C-alpha positions as CSV (number, residue, x, y, z in Angstrom):
1,X,113.9,46.2,27.9
2,X,112.5,49.6,26.8
3,X,114.5,52.7,27.7
4,X,112.6,55.9,28.3
5,X,114.3,59.3,29.0
6,X,112.3,61.9,31.0
7,X,113.7,65.3,30.1
8,X,112.4,68.2,32.1
9,X,112.8,70.9,34.7
10,X,111.8,71.1,38.3
11,X,108.5,69.4,37.6
12,X,110.5,66.4,36.7
13,X,113.1,66.9,39.4
14,X,110.3,67.0,41.9
15,X,110.5,70.4,43.5
16,X,108.4,70.7,46.7
17,X,107.0,74.3,46.9
18,X,106.0,73.7,50.5
19,X,109.4,72.8,51.9
20,X,111.7,74.2,49.2
21,X,113.2,70.7,48.9
22,X,112.3,67.7,46.9
23,X,109.4,65.3,46.8
24,X,110.0,61.8,48.0
25,X,111.3,59.6,45.3
26,X,108.1,57.6,45.2
27,X,106.0,60.8,44.6
28,X,108.0,62.0,41.6
29,X,106.3,61.4,38.3
30,X,109.1,59.4,36.6
31,X,109.0,57.0,39.6
32,X,105.2,56.7,39.5
33,X,105.4,56.1,35.7
34,X,108.1,53.4,36.2
35,X,105.9,51.6,38.8
36,X,102.9,51.7,36.5
37,X,104.8,50.4,33.5
38,X,106.6,47.5,35.3
39,X,110.1,46.0,35.1
40,X,110.2,45.7,31.3
41,X,110.7,49.5,31.0
42,X,113.7,51.5,32.3
43,X,112.8,55.0,33.2
44,X,115.7,57.6,33.2
45,X,114.8,60.8,35.1
46,X,116.7,63.9,33.9
47,X,115.1,66.8,35.6
48,X,116.9,70.1,36.5
49,X,115.4,73.0,38.4
50,X,115.1,76.1,36.2
51,X,115.8,74.3,32.9
52,X,114.6,76.1,29.8
53,X,114.0,74.8,26.3
54,X,116.6,76.7,24.4
55,X,117.3,79.9,26.4
56,X,120.1,81.1,28.7
57,X,119.5,82.1,32.3
58,X,122.5,84.0,33.4
59,X,121.4,84.1,37.1
60,X,121.8,80.3,37.4
61,X,124.5,78.4,39.1
62,X,124.6,75.9,36.3
63,X,123.8,75.6,32.6
64,X,120.0,75.5,32.4
65,X,119.7,75.7,28.6
66,X,118.1,72.4,27.5
67,X,119.4,72.6,23.9
68,X,123.0,72.6,25.1
69,X,122.9,69.6,27.4
70,X,120.5,67.4,25.3
71,X,123.0,66.0,22.8
72,X,125.2,64.8,25.7
73,X,122.2,63.1,27.4
74,X,121.2,61.4,24.2
75,X,124.7,59.9,23.8
76,X,124.9,59.1,27.5
77,X,121.7,57.1,27.7
78,X,121.5,55.5,24.2
79,X,119.8,53.5,23.0
80,X,116.5,55.1,23.8
81,X,113.0,54.0,22.7
82,X,111.1,57.0,23.9
83,X,111.9,60.5,25.1
84,X,109.3,62.4,27.2
85,X,109.8,66.1,27.1
86,X,108.2,68.3,29.8
87,X,109.5,71.8,29.4
88,X,108.3,75.4,29.0
89,X,107.5,76.7,32.4
90,X,110.8,78.5,33.0
91,X,110.7,80.0,29.5
92,X,107.9,82.1,30.8
93,X,110.1,84.0,33.2
94,X,110.2,87.6,32.0
95,X,114.0,87.7,32.1
96,X,114.2,84.5,30.0
97,X,111.8,85.0,27.1
98,X,108.4,85.6,28.7
99,X,105.9,84.2,26.2
100,X,104.5,80.8,25.1
101,X,105.0,81.3,21.4
102,X,108.8,81.8,21.8
103,X,108.9,78.9,24.2
104,X,107.4,76.6,21.6
105,X,110.1,77.6,19.1
106,X,112.6,76.5,21.7
107,X,110.7,73.2,22.1
108,X,110.8,72.7,18.4
109,X,114.5,73.0,18.5
110,X,114.6,70.3,21.2
111,X,112.5,68.0,19.1
112,X,114.6,68.4,16.0
113,X,117.8,67.7,17.9
114,X,116.3,64.4,19.1
115,X,115.1,63.5,15.6
116,X,118.5,64.2,14.0
117,X,121.0,63.2,16.6
118,X,123.7,60.8,15.4
119,X,123.6,58.7,18.6
120,X,120.5,56.8,17.4
121,X,121.1,53.2,16.6
122,X,120.7,52.0,12.9
123,X,119.4,55.5,12.0
124,X,116.1,55.1,13.9
125,X,115.3,58.0,16.2
126,X,113.3,57.4,19.4
127,X,109.7,58.3,19.6
128,X,109.0,61.6,21.4
129,X,106.1,62.5,23.7
130,X,105.5,66.2,24.4
131,X,103.9,66.8,27.7
132,X,102.4,70.2,28.2
133,X,103.0,71.5,31.7
134,X,100.1,72.3,34.0
135,X,98.9,75.9,33.8
136,X,99.8,78.4,36.5
137,X,97.3,79.1,39.2
138,X,96.7,82.1,41.5
139,X,99.3,82.5,44.2
140,X,100.2,85.0,46.9
141,X,103.9,84.3,46.3
142,X,105.2,87.8,45.3
143,X,108.6,86.6,44.3
144,X,107.1,84.1,41.7
145,X,104.7,86.8,40.5
146,X,107.6,89.1,39.8
147,X,109.5,86.5,37.9
148,X,106.6,85.3,35.8
149,X,104.8,88.6,34.9
150,X,101.9,87.5,32.6
151,X,102.9,83.9,33.1
152,X,99.4,82.7,34.0
153,X,97.8,83.8,30.7
154,X,100.8,82.6,28.7
155,X,100.8,79.1,30.4
156,X,97.2,78.6,29.3
157,X,98.4,78.8,25.7
158,X,100.8,75.8,26.0
159,X,98.3,72.9,25.5
160,X,97.1,74.1,22.1
161,X,100.6,75.2,20.9
162,X,102.2,72.0,22.1
163,X,99.5,69.8,20.5
164,X,100.0,71.6,17.2
165,X,103.8,71.2,17.4
166,X,103.3,67.5,18.1
167,X,101.1,67.1,15.1
168,X,103.5,69.0,12.8
169,X,106.6,67.0,14.0
170,X,105.1,63.6,14.4
171,X,105.3,63.4,18.2
172,X,102.9,62.1,20.8
173,X,101.1,64.6,23.0
174,X,99.8,64.6,26.5
175,X,98.3,67.5,28.4
176,X,99.3,67.4,32.1
177,X,96.3,69.6,32.9
178,X,94.1,66.5,32.3
179,X,95.4,64.8,35.4
180,X,97.3,67.4,37.5
181,X,97.2,71.0,38.7
182,X,99.7,73.4,40.2
183,X,99.7,74.4,43.9
184,X,98.7,77.9,45.1
185,X,101.8,77.9,47.3
186,X,103.8,79.2,44.4
187,X,101.4,78.8,41.4
188,X,103.8,76.9,39.2
189,X,104.8,73.6,40.8
190,X,102.8,70.5,41.7
191,X,102.3,69.1,45.2
192,X,103.3,65.5,45.8
193,X,99.9,64.1,44.9
194,X,99.6,65.9,41.6
195,X,103.2,65.1,40.7
196,X,102.5,61.4,41.3
197,X,99.2,61.6,39.5
198,X,101.0,62.9,36.4
199,X,103.2,59.8,36.3
200,X,100.3,57.5,36.7
201,X,98.3,59.4,34.2
202,X,101.0,59.1,31.5
203,X,101.2,55.3,31.8
204,X,98.6,54.4,29.2
205,X,99.9,56.8,26.6
206,X,103.5,55.6,27.2
207,X,102.4,52.0,26.9
208,X,100.7,52.7,23.6
209,X,103.8,54.5,22.2
210,X,106.1,51.7,23.4
211,X,103.8,49.0,21.9
212,X,103.2,47.3,25.3
């Protein structure tokens, strides 16, 4: 049995911009990925609305800083064969950090924590797959626009920056834009179809990384 941790934000949690609730379990990308991979792979979904890579959001009702919770999750779910990291969107809030370059520095910290964490069995760290989130799209949602000033242009920088980081740190890379897009309802989340498409689209890359 292969164990895969999906570490992300509301895109992994399955936020539904249309209802303000959550996509059905079967439409969330970790579930779709699990179905595509079959019973020999255990998918662990760890998504949190508003999660950042390494930055504090003092408006939140819980700790959204990914760096702080990650070591606990690594110990909780060990042993792990692969960790899929889909983060960065919330870093682009103006009140958090507001630009893609700083966000990638936070993602680098995430990756290095995974690679060096003492929970890994026999000294072997799990493989890591960096998934670059889908770029923002035009929206009439004024609240989102106010939170993510300049976010559309910054989000377009993620695929190149994330691919370079993956190369530098020996990680796998997948661009969510190749299979999914955000909804104009709020410009940053995916509808049910695109969320499910992401999980299905990831399957071949994950199989390759797991040696299946």
